[in-house]
C-alpha positions as CSV (number, residue, x, y, z in Angstrom):
1,M,4.3,10.0,-5.8
2,S,1.1,11.2,-7.6
3,K,-0.6,14.2,-6.3
4,P,-3.6,14.2,-4.6
5,E,-7.0,15.3,-6.4
6,K,-7.6,18.2,-4.0
7,D,-6.1,19.6,-1.0
8,F,-7.5,21.8,1.8
9,R,-5.4,23.9,4.3
10,C,-6.1,25.6,7.8
11,G,-3.0,26.8,9.2
12,T,-0.7,23.7,9.3
13,V,-3.4,21.2,9.1
14,S,-4.2,19.7,5.7
15,A,-6.8,17.4,4.3
16,S,-5.9,15.5,0.9
17,I,-8.5,13.7,-1.2
18,W,-7.2,10.8,-3.1
19,P,-9.2,8.9,-5.8
20,V,-8.8,5.0,-5.9
21,T,-10.5,3.2,-8.8
22,K,-11.5,-0.4,-8.6
23,T,-13.3,-2.8,-10.5
24,V,-16.7,-3.9,-9.4
25,K,-18.8,-6.2,-11.4
26,D,-16.7,-5.6,-14.4
27,N,-17.0,-1.7,-14.1
28,P,-14.6,0.7,-12.9
29,V,-15.9,2.5,-9.7
30,T,-14.0,5.4,-8.1
31,F,-13.8,5.8,-4.6
32,Y,-12.1,8.5,-2.4
33,S,-9.9,8.6,0.6
34,V,-9.1,11.3,2.7
35,K,-5.7,11.9,4.4
36,I,-5.5,14.6,7.2
37,E,-2.4,15.5,8.7
38,K,-0.4,18.4,10.1
39,A,3.0,19.8,9.0
40,F,5.7,20.5,11.6
41,K,9.3,21.9,11.3
42,D,11.9,19.7,12.9
43,G,15.3,21.5,12.8
44,D,15.6,22.5,9.0
45,S,13.1,20.0,7.6
46,W,9.3,19.7,7.5
47,K,7.8,16.6,8.7
48,H,4.1,15.4,8.9
49,S,2.0,13.9,11.6
50,N,-1.4,12.4,12.0
51,V,-1.5,12.9,15.8
52,F,-3.4,16.2,16.8
53,S,-3.2,18.4,19.9
54,A,-6.3,20.1,21.2
55,D,-5.1,23.3,19.3
56,D,-5.1,21.5,16.1
57,L,-8.7,20.4,16.3
58,P,-10.5,23.5,14.9
59,G,-8.2,23.0,11.9
60,V,-9.0,19.4,11.6
61,A,-12.5,20.3,11.6
62,V,-12.5,22.9,9.0
63,V,-10.6,20.7,6.5
64,S,-12.6,17.8,7.4
65,Q,-15.9,19.8,6.5
66,E,-14.3,21.2,3.4
67,A,-13.4,17.6,2.2
68,F,-16.9,16.4,3.0
69,K,-18.5,19.3,1.1
70,Y,-16.4,18.7,-1.8
71,L,-16.9,14.9,-2.1
72,R,-20.6,15.2,-1.7
73,L,-20.9,17.8,-4.5
74,K,-18.8,15.5,-6.5
75,T,-20.5,12.4,-6.1
76,R,-24.1,13.9,-6.0
77,T,-26.4,12.4,-8.3
78,P,-28.7,14.8,-10.3
79,D,-32.2,14.7,-9.2
């Protein structure tokens, strides 16, 4: 599996940014998707989930905001 372009973490919650390049009117265009998940230990192994408890939500807010800022600065057109 390839690696994400960028990761943001807050405790056990993470946001990963994945580029997806598609052809639009014969031109390559890169879109970005964001995957938010939390890690937890189940016995000896680490697992991931996209279901969050109320206590996870501050971390979700932090990584969401960081991902948003990263993408807005990356895709911002010069004035």
